[in-house]
ROLUM-975522 format. One record per residue (C-alpha): residue number from 1; x, y, z; residue in one letter. Coordinates in pm, 1 decimal, m for minus. Each point is the difference from the previous one (the first is absolute). Example, Ala and Ser with C-alpha at 12.3 -4.5 7.8 and 13.67 -1.06 7.14 Angstrom:
{nr=1&u=1230.0&v=m450.0&w=780.0&rest=A} $
{nr=2&u=137.0&v=344.0&w=m66.0&rest=S} $
% end
This chain:
{nr=1&u=1823.3&v=m2818.6&w=m828.7&rest=M} $
{nr=2&u=161.8&v=m56.2&w=336.2&rest=D} $
{nr=3&u=m182.3&v=m284.9&w=177.3&rest=N} $
{nr=4&u=38.0&v=183.8&w=331.2&rest=A} $
{nr=5&u=m297.5&v=220.0&w=m81.8&rest=F} $
{nr=6&u=m303.5&v=29.6&w=m221.4&rest=T} $
{nr=7&u=m70.9&v=305.8&w=m209.6&rest=E} $
{nr=8&u=m333.4&v=177.4&w=27.1&rest=A} $
{nr=9&u=m172.9&v=325.7&w=m87.0&rest=E} $
{nr=10&u=m249.0&v=248.0&w=135.2&rest=W} $
{nr=11&u=m173.8&v=306.1&w=m139.6&rest=Q} $
{nr=12&u=35.8&v=358.7&w=113.3&rest=S} $
{nr=13&u=m299.2&v=231.8&w=25.3&rest=A} $
{nr=14&u=116.7&v=182.4&w=m314.5&rest=D} $
{nr=15&u=30.7&v=m316.8&w=m206.9&rest=G} $
{nr=16&u=366.3&v=m99.1&w=28.3&rest=L} $
{nr=17&u=98.0&v=m365.4&w=16.3&rest=T} $
{nr=18&u=242.8&v=m36.0&w=288.8&rest=L} $
{nr=19&u=226.0&v=m293.8&w=79.8&rest=Y} $
{nr=20&u=92.5&v=m181.0&w=319.1&rest=F} $
{nr=21&u=199.7&v=m301.7&w=106.2&rest=R} $
{nr=22&u=m169.9&v=m240.8&w=238.2&rest=D} $
{nr=23&u=233.0&v=m213.3&w=209.6&rest=Y} $
{nr=24&u=m271.2&v=m211.1&w=159.6&rest=A} $
{nr=25&u=235.7&v=m199.9&w=217.5&rest=G} $
{nr=26&u=m273.7&v=m253.9&w=57.8&rest=G} $
{nr=27&u=m184.7&v=266.0&w=197.9&rest=A} $
{nr=28&u=m280.7&v=116.8&w=m231.3&rest=R} $
{nr=29&u=m313.4&v=m4.3&w=210.4&rest=G} $
{nr=30&u=197.9&v=m41.7&w=322.6&rest=A} $
{nr=31&u=m93.2&v=190.2&w=313.8&rest=T} $
{nr=32&u=325.0&v=197.3&w=7.2&rest=R} $
{nr=33&u=m14.7&v=328.2&w=m189.6&rest=P} $
{nr=34&u=191.1&v=19.9&w=m328.7&rest=P} $
{nr=35&u=315.7&v=208.6&w=m30.3&rest=V} $
{nr=36&u=m18.5&v=293.3&w=m242.0&rest=L} $
{nr=37&u=333.7&v=127.7&w=m133.9&rest=C} $
{nr=38&u=1.2&v=353.7&w=m142.4&rest=L} $
{nr=39&u=297.0&v=123.3&w=m201.9&rest=H} $
{nr=40&u=168.3&v=336.7&w=m37.2&rest=G} $
{nr=41&u=m51.0&v=281.6&w=m248.9&rest=L} $
{nr=42&u=190.0&v=m134.7&w=m302.0&rest=T} $
{nr=43&u=m1.0&v=m365.6&w=97.1&rest=R} $
{nr=44&u=m222.1&v=m304.2&w=m54.3&rest=N} $
{nr=45&u=m99.6&v=m337.7&w=143.4&rest=S} $
{nr=46&u=333.6&v=m162.8&w=m84.3&rest=R} $
{nr=47&u=158.6&v=186.4&w=292.0&rest=D} $
{nr=48&u=m176.3&v=m232.6&w=243.7&rest=F} $
{nr=49&u=52.2&v=m334.4&w=m172.4&rest=D} $
{nr=50&u=256.1&v=m146.2&w=241.0&rest=A} $
{nr=51&u=m181.7&v=130.3&w=307.8&rest=L} $
{nr=52&u=m340.0&v=m114.8&w=m128.7&rest=A} $
{nr=53&u=129.9&v=m351.6&w=m62.0&rest=Q} $
{nr=54&u=150.8&v=m4.1&w=349.6&rest=H} $
{nr=55&u=m327.6&v=107.2&w=162.2&rest=I} $
{nr=56&u=m215.4&v=m228.8&w=m214.9&rest=A} $
{nr=57&u=217.8&v=m295.6&w=98.3&rest=A} $
{nr=58&u=m123.6&v=57.4&w=356.2&rest=Q} $
{nr=59&u=m360.6&v=m42.4&w=m112.2&rest=G} $
{nr=60&u=m100.6&v=361.0&w=m60.9&rest=W} $
{nr=61&u=m178.5&v=125.8&w=m308.2&rest=R} $
{nr=62&u=201.6&v=289.8&w=m145.1&rest=V} $
{nr=63&u=m148.3&v=244.8&w=m250.5&rest=I} $
{nr=64&u=238.5&v=226.4&w=m190.1&rest=V} $
{nr=65&u=m148.8&v=249.5&w=m246.8&rest=P} $
{nr=66&u=153.7&v=207.4&w=m274.5&rest=D} $
{nr=67&u=m149.5&v=344.0&w=51.9&rest=M} $
{nr=68&u=m139.6&v=176.0&w=m306.1&rest=R} $
{nr=69&u=272.4&v=104.5&w=m239.9&rest=G} $
{nr=70&u=244.4&v=m262.5&w=124.0&rest=R} $
{nr=71&u=97.6&v=m349.7&w=m105.3&rest=G} $
{nr=72&u=m285.2&v=m196.3&w=m154.9&rest=N} $
{nr=73&u=m273.2&v=245.9&w=98.9&rest=S} $
{nr=74&u=m157.3&v=234.7&w=m253.0&rest=D} $
{nr=75&u=133.9&v=349.6&w=m42.5&rest=Y} $
{nr=76&u=m245.3&v=280.9&w=75.7&rest=A} $
{nr=77&u=m112.5&v=242.1&w=m269.2&rest=E} $
{nr=78&u=m18.3&v=280.2&w=256.1&rest=D} $
{nr=79&u=330.4&v=48.7&w=179.6&rest=S} $
{nr=80&u=m182.1&v=184.7&w=279.5&rest=A} $
{nr=81&u=m125.0&v=m339.4&w=119.4&rest=T} $
{nr=82&u=356.5&v=m90.4&w=93.2&rest=Y} $
{nr=83&u=m64.8&v=112.4&w=356.8&rest=S} $
{nr=84&u=m14.0&v=m170.1&w=337.4&rest=V} $
{nr=85&u=m378.9&v=38.0&w=41.8&rest=P} $
{nr=86&u=m57.6&v=m170.0&w=m336.5&rest=T} $
{nr=87&u=241.5&v=m280.1&w=84.3&rest=Y} $
{nr=88&u=m190.3&v=m55.8&w=323.3&rest=I} $
{nr=89&u=m331.2&v=m8.3&w=m189.2&rest=A} $
{nr=90&u=151.6&v=m261.7&w=m231.1&rest=D} $
{nr=91&u=106.6&v=m211.8&w=297.7&rest=I} $
{nr=92&u=m347.5&v=32.9&w=152.2&rest=E} $
{nr=93&u=m139.6&v=m146.5&w=m323.1&rest=A} $
{nr=94&u=248.0&v=m288.7&w=23.1&rest=L} $
{nr=95&u=m92.2&v=m71.3&w=362.0&rest=L} $
{nr=96&u=m369.0&v=6.4&w=m89.7&rest=A} $
{nr=97&u=50.4&v=m238.4&w=m292.2&rest=Q} $
{nr=98&u=191.6&v=m246.8&w=216.1&rest=E} $
{nr=99&u=m241.4&v=30.7&w=293.0&rest=G} $
{nr=100&u=275.9&v=114.7&w=236.9&rest=I} $
{nr=101&u=m126.2&v=173.7&w=313.5&rest=A} $
{nr=102&u=323.1&v=m16.0&w=203.5&rest=R} $
{nr=103&u=362.4&v=m8.2&w=m110.8&rest=F} $
{nr=104&u=365.0&v=51.4&w=91.8&rest=V} $
{nr=105&u=168.3&v=278.2&w=m196.6&rest=S} $
{nr=106&u=367.7&v=14.4&w=m94.5&rest=I} $
{nr=107&u=65.0&v=337.3&w=m161.4&rest=G} $
{nr=108&u=323.4&v=132.1&w=m145.1&rest=T} $
{nr=109&u=23.0&v=377.3&w=m46.3&rest=S} $
{nr=110&u=m315.3&v=96.4&w=m193.9&rest=M} $
{nr=111&u=m155.6&v=m327.3&w=111.0&rest=G} $
{nr=112&u=53.4&v=105.9&w=360.0&rest=G} $
{nr=113&u=m167.5&v=334.8&w=m64.3&rest=L} $
{nr=114&u=m295.6&v=m190.0&w=m142.3&rest=M} $
{nr=115&u=m9.9&v=m224.4&w=307.1&rest=T} $
{nr=116&u=m4.9&v=292.0&w=241.5&rest=M} $
{nr=117&u=m280.5&v=172.1&w=m187.6&rest=L} $
{nr=118&u=m200.0&v=m321.9&w=m16.4&rest=M} $
{nr=119&u=42.6&v=m27.5&w=377.0&rest=A} $
{nr=120&u=m127.5&v=354.3&w=38.9&rest=A} $
{nr=121&u=m313.9&v=m107.5&w=m184.9&rest=G} $
{nr=122&u=m59.9&v=m319.7&w=199.0&rest=D} $
{nr=123&u=283.9&v=m146.4&w=205.8&rest=A} $
{nr=124&u=m214.6&v=m285.3&w=132.9&rest=R} $
{nr=125&u=53.3&v=m207.4&w=m314.1&rest=R} $
{nr=126&u=380.2&v=23.7&w=10.8&rest=I} $
{nr=127&u=127.0&v=m295.7&w=201.5&rest=A} $
{nr=128&u=364.6&v=104.2&w=m7.1&rest=G} $
{nr=129&u=237.3&v=225.5&w=m189.6&rest=T} $
{nr=130&u=355.9&v=25.4&w=m125.5&rest=V} $
{nr=131&u=105.1&v=351.8&w=m98.0&rest=L} $
{nr=132&u=317.6&v=m15.3&w=m204.7&rest=N} $
{nr=133&u=208.2&v=319.6&w=m0.8&rest=D} $
{nr=134&u=m295.3&v=234.4&w=9.7&rest=I} $
{nr=135&u=m167.5&v=204.7&w=266.8&rest=G} $
{nr=136&u=m236.4&v=290.0&w=59.3&rest=P} $
{nr=137&u=273.7&v=248.3&w=m93.0&rest=V} $
{nr=138&u=171.3&v=m38.6&w=m337.9&rest=V} $
{nr=139&u=333.9&v=178.9&w=m23.6&rest=E} $
{nr=140&u=51.9&v=262.5&w=m269.6&rest=A} $
{nr=141&u=342.2&v=m140.2&w=m89.8&rest=A} $
{nr=142&u=m149.6&v=m339.0&w=m76.7&rest=G} $
{nr=143&u=m273.1&v=154.5&w=m213.1&rest=L} $
{nr=144&u=259.4&v=203.2&w=m189.2&rest=A} $
{nr=145&u=194.0&v=m316.6&w=m77.0&rest=H} $
{nr=146&u=m313.2&v=m164.7&w=m140.9&rest=I} $
{nr=147&u=m68.8&v=306.5&w=m215.0&rest=R} $
{nr=148&u=346.9&v=m45.0&w=m144.9&rest=G} $
{nr=149&u=m78.8&v=m332.7&w=m164.5&rest=Y} $
{nr=150&u=m375.5&v=m59.8&w=m22.4&rest=I} $
{nr=151&u=m160.4&v=14.7&w=m342.4&rest=G} $
{nr=152&u=320.7&v=m9.2&w=m203.3&rest=Q} $
{nr=153&u=m80.5&v=m216.7&w=m300.0&rest=S} $
{nr=154&u=331.4&v=m179.0&w=m42.8&rest=R} $
{nr=155&u=79.4&v=m340.4&w=m143.4&rest=S} $
{nr=156&u=305.6&v=m223.5&w=6.5&rest=F} $
{nr=157&u=154.6&v=m259.4&w=m231.0&rest=P} $
{nr=158&u=92.7&v=m252.0&w=272.3&rest=T} $
{nr=159&u=m83.5&v=m83.3&w=360.3&rest=W} $
{nr=160&u=352.5&v=104.1&w=94.6&rest=M} $
{nr=161&u=m58.2&v=348.3&w=m142.5&rest=H} $
{nr=162&u=m329.4&v=19.7&w=189.4&rest=A} $
{nr=163&u=165.9&v=m115.2&w=321.2&rest=A} $
{nr=164&u=276.4&v=258.0&w=m28.7&rest=R} $
{nr=165&u=m256.3&v=276.5&w=m44.2&rest=T} $
{nr=166&u=m180.4&v=m111.5&w=316.1&rest=L} $
{nr=167&u=328.5&v=m8.0&w=188.3&rest=E} $
{nr=168&u=77.9&v=356.0&w=m111.0&rest=E} $
{nr=169&u=m339.6&v=120.0&w=123.3&rest=A} $
{nr=170&u=m31.7&v=m206.1&w=318.2&rest=H} $
{nr=171&u=350.2&v=m109.3&w=94.7&rest=G} $
{nr=172&u=2.1&v=217.2&w=311.9&rest=A} $
{nr=173&u=m311.5&v=m179.1&w=125.6&rest=A} $
{nr=174&u=144.1&v=m347.5&w=m50.2&rest=H} $
{nr=175&u=378.4&v=18.3&w=48.5&rest=P} $
{nr=176&u=23.1&v=m374.8&w=66.3&rest=R} $
{nr=177&u=m159.8&v=m103.0&w=m330.1&rest=F} $
{nr=178&u=222.1&v=m183.8&w=m244.5&rest=D} $
{nr=179&u=m51.5&v=m34.2&w=m375.7&rest=T} $
{nr=180&u=m239.3&v=m291.0&w=35.1&rest=Q} $
{nr=181&u=m212.1&v=195.4&w=247.7&rest=D} $
{nr=182&u=m30.8&v=290.2&w=m245.0&rest=W} $
{nr=183&u=m91.1&v=m236.0&w=m283.8&rest=I} $
{nr=184&u=m264.9&v=m156.9&w=222.9&rest=A} $
{nr=185&u=m138.3&v=345.7&w=79.5&rest=M} $
{nr=186&u=m7.2&v=82.8&w=m370.2&rest=A} $
{nr=187&u=m198.2&v=m315.0&w=m74.5&rest=K} $
{nr=188&u=m250.9&v=89.0&w=272.9&rest=R} $
{nr=189&u=m50.6&v=358.8&w=m114.2&rest=S} $
{nr=190&u=47.5&v=m25.9&w=m377.9&rest=M} $
{nr=191&u=m131.6&v=m208.3&w=m288.0&rest=V} $
{nr=192&u=127.9&v=m128.3&w=m333.8&rest=L} $
{nr=193&u=m199.7&v=180.3&w=m269.2&rest=C} $
{nr=194&u=m108.9&v=m130.2&w=m338.7&rest=S} $
{nr=195&u=274.6&v=201.7&w=m169.8&rest=N} $
{nr=196&u=264.6&v=m185.4&w=198.7&rest=G} $
{nr=197&u=80.2&v=295.4&w=225.0&rest=R} $
{nr=198&u=m37.2&v=m2.5&w=379.4&rest=I} $
{nr=199&u=m214.2&v=273.0&w=155.7&rest=A} $
{nr=200&u=m155.6&v=93.4&w=332.3&rest=F} $
{nr=201&u=m321.9&v=m191.7&w=59.6&rest=D} $
{nr=202&u=m230.8&v=291.9&w=69.0&rest=Y} $
{nr=203&u=m191.5&v=270.7&w=m183.3&rest=D} $
{nr=204&u=222.5&v=306.3&w=m18.8&rest=M} $
{nr=205&u=m311.6&v=212.6&w=56.3&rest=H} $
{nr=206&u=m11.1&v=m104.5&w=366.5&rest=I} $
{nr=207&u=262.0&v=271.7&w=46.2&rest=A} $
{nr=208&u=m235.3&v=281.3&w=m101.3&rest=E} $
{nr=209&u=m201.8&v=35.5&w=323.7&rest=P} $
{nr=210&u=313.6&v=m58.8&w=205.7&rest=F} $
{nr=211&u=205.4&v=263.5&w=m179.7&rest=L} $
{nr=212&u=m293.0&v=240.6&w=16.1&rest=A} $
{nr=213&u=1.6&v=m43.2&w=379.8&rest=A} $
{nr=214&u=m354.3&v=m137.6&w=m3.6&rest=D} $
{nr=215&u=m125.0&v=37.4&w=356.7&rest=E} $
{nr=216&u=m136.6&v=m355.6&w=m14.9&rest=N} $
{nr=217&u=347.8&v=m146.2&w=m54.5&rest=A} $
{nr=218&u=106.8&v=53.9&w=362.1&rest=V} $
{nr=219&u=m278.9&v=116.9&w=234.2&rest=P} $
{nr=220&u=107.2&v=289.4&w=224.6&rest=P} $
{nr=221&u=m64.8&v=m169.4&w=336.8&rest=D} $
{nr=222&u=14.9&v=m376.9&w=27.7&rest=L} $
{nr=223&u=55.1&v=m20.5&w=375.9&rest=W} $
{nr=224&u=m368.6&v=m67.2&w=72.8&rest=P} $
{nr=225&u=5.7&v=m273.7&w=m263.0&rest=A} $
{nr=226&u=310.3&v=m153.8&w=154.9&rest=F} $
{nr=227&u=m153.0&v=23.4&w=347.8&rest=D} $
{nr=228&u=m289.9&v=m215.5&w=m124.1&rest=A} $
{nr=229&u=251.0&v=m286.2&w=m34.5&rest=L} $
{nr=230&u=183.1&v=56.7&w=328.4&rest=A} $
{nr=231&u=m186.6&v=m255.3&w=211.6&rest=D} $
{nr=232&u=13.3&v=m277.6&w=m260.5&rest=K} $
{nr=233&u=279.7&v=m245.5&w=m84.0&rest=P} $
{nr=234&u=244.2&v=234.6&w=m169.2&rest=L} $
{nr=235&u=350.3&v=m29.7&w=m141.8&rest=L} $
{nr=236&u=194.2&v=311.7&w=m92.1&rest=L} $
{nr=237&u=294.7&v=m40.6&w=m239.4&rest=V} $
{nr=238&u=251.4&v=269.7&w=m91.1&rest=R} $
{nr=239&u=315.7&v=6.7&w=m204.5&rest=G} $
{nr=240&u=273.2&v=149.7&w=217.4&rest=A} $
{nr=241&u=97.3&v=253.4&w=m267.7&rest=V} $
{nr=242&u=m350.5&v=62.8&w=m133.3&rest=S} $
{nr=243&u=m55.3&v=341.1&w=m155.4&rest=A} $
{nr=244&u=m378.9&v=m40.5&w=12.2&rest=L} $
{nr=245&u=m59.7&v=m105.0&w=363.4&rest=L} $
{nr=246&u=205.7&v=191.1&w=255.0&rest=S} $
{nr=247&u=132.4&v=m132.5&w=330.2&rest=E} $
{nr=248&u=m211.8&v=260.3&w=180.1&rest=A} $
{nr=249&u=m323.5&v=m109.7&w=m168.1&rest=T} $
{nr=250&u=86.0&v=m365.2&w=58.1&rest=F} $
{nr=251&u=57.7&v=71.1&w=368.2&rest=A} $
{nr=252&u=m331.1&v=186.3&w=28.3&rest=E} $
{nr=253&u=m179.9&v=m292.9&w=m166.6&rest=M} $
{nr=254&u=142.1&v=m230.9&w=265.8&rest=Q} $
{nr=255&u=m101.2&v=241.8&w=274.6&rest=R} $
{nr=256&u=m357.1&v=10.4&w=m126.6&rest=R} $
{nr=257&u=m12.3&v=m377.5&w=m49.6&rest=A} $
{nr=258&u=198.2&v=m132.7&w=299.2&rest=P} $
{nr=259&u=m100.8&v=m361.2&w=m63.8&rest=N} $
{nr=260&u=122.0&v=2.6&w=m360.1&rest=A} $
{nr=261&u=309.4&v=m189.3&w=m104.4&rest=D} $
{nr=262&u=261.6&v=209.3&w=m179.9&rest=A} $
{nr=263&u=286.1&v=m109.5&w=m223.2&rest=V} $
{nr=264&u=270.4&v=224.6&w=m141.9&rest=T} $
{nr=265&u=187.7&v=m156.4&w=m291.4&rest=V} $
{nr=266&u=366.0&v=99.3&w=1.8&rest=A} $
{nr=267&u=170.8&v=139.0&w=m311.4&rest=D} $
{nr=268&u=m332.7&v=38.0&w=m176.8&rest=T} $
{nr=269&u=m202.6&v=296.3&w=m118.2&rest=G} $
{nr=270&u=m337.2&v=14.2&w=m171.6&rest=H} $
{nr=271&u=m117.4&v=m265.6&w=11.2&rest=A} $
{nr=272&u=90.5&v=m330.1&w=167.8&rest=P} $
{nr=273&u=m92.7&v=m296.9&w=m218.4&rest=T} $
{nr=274&u=m174.1&v=m185.0&w=288.4&rest=L} $
{nr=275&u=219.4&v=m298.2&w=m83.6&rest=D} $
{nr=276&u=257.2&v=95.8&w=265.4&rest=E} $
{nr=277&u=24.2&v=m274.0&w=269.0&rest=P} $
{nr=278&u=m83.9&v=235.8&w=288.0&rest=E} $
{nr=279&u=m306.0&v=131.2&w=m185.8&rest=V} $
{nr=280&u=m117.9&v=m348.4&w=m96.0&rest=R} $
{nr=281&u=24.8&v=m108.4&w=361.9&rest=S} $
{nr=282&u=m199.3&v=303.5&w=115.1&rest=A} $
{nr=283&u=m270.2&v=m60.1&w=m262.8&rest=I} $
{nr=284&u=m26.0&v=m363.0&w=108.8&rest=D} $
{nr=285&u=m46.2&v=115.0&w=359.4&rest=S} $
{nr=286&u=m266.5&v=249.8&w=m100.0&rest=L} $
{nr=287&u=m195.8&v=m262.4&w=m192.2&rest=L} $
{nr=288&u=31.1&v=m248.1&w=286.9&rest=A} $
{nr=289&u=m178.7&v=250.5&w=222.9&rest=S} $
{nr=290&u=m302.1&v=25.5&w=m232.3&rest=I} $
{nr=291&u=m289.9&v=m241.9&w=36.8&rest=A} $
% end
């Protein structure tokens, strides 16, 4: 196990054992709120490892869960529970277990949708937010791209084969990635199975509600939820060629939250890794503004 974090579990209301990484950073029990990192639809806690270590080194506690059906968390028997409201209920159980009443949220894609909806429920407990390449309007072209790859149960003989498959699917979103970057992405999003093959590290059944256009997957009007965050420390991040978050929506988010910081990552689509220097600097500034 990586010494940068401890591994822990919590229970969902329907009996799943769910996993999270806890980068305490010497800050467990400190007065500053912990930072909660929420990953995207097909991703897991490994996406945030470099960022979490960076933040923890500054004395923050960082909590990074694997949502149900991903990574080290249990898979659900009922695929209908792979929905944003259920993910939020799972996170509420985690917050209750850890006694967390106030937190900073860093949400990528689906994690950002979760953050906005949690703010709609009670924004007072959210001390600050980073929304990574997601907004109240999700573009149809981006959703169509996700439908093109989600839930395909493929496996690969080597990490190089896995990396090449990712490059074929996402090369337009990351034109500056080299071979090592694609291998690193493969190792974040895939796992070596007991049969020696490499496969995506999520339950293929998470695709079922998404492909069925479950209304819970993307709520129809998230602007009120976004507005609940507008007067708080807020960082908006967009990939310059994102197919999921349009320039127009990004501009409207900035209009509605005039005090928010905004970073556009050049030559990047969905989604920035949050390891880009300009994004790291903006996250550091956001955290410095939070007591």
